[in-house]
C-alpha positions, 0 to 999 in steps of 0.5 A, a space after each residue: 508490530 513490524 507488519 502493522 508498520 509495513 501496512 501503514 507504510 503501504 497505505 501512505 505510499 498508496 495515498 501519494 504514489 502510483 503503483 510503480 513505487 511498489 517495486 523499490 518498496 518491495 525490494 527494500 522491505 524484503 531485504 529489511 525483513 530478511 536481514 531482521 530474520 537473520 539477525 534474530 537467528 530465525 530458521 530459513 523457513 520462518 524468515 522466508 515466510 515473514 518476508 512473503 507476509 511482509 510483501 503481501 501486507 505492503 501490497 494490501 496497505 498500498 491497495 487500501 491507501 489507493 482506494 481511499 485516495 481514489 474516493 477522496 479525490 473524485 471530482 464533484 459533479 458541477 451543479 450547473 450541468 445537473 440543472 441543464 439536464 433537468 430543464 432540457 
């Protein structure tokens, strides 16, 4: 469940911000995931794996959000320009 929330957070960041926002997001997400593993008394191996997985999912979510944002904000071609090229 935590990974789904992290992926959605990455997608929201990808929709609104540039790639540099990932640096503080990765630091905060890593710390939160690491301390969550410590609080549940998981092994160091399991906690490290979950932290790495959370970073990966955050970046994939960002990539998905950036792709969606790039496709939706592409300007439409001007109709006047297309008629000029046909008649010339």
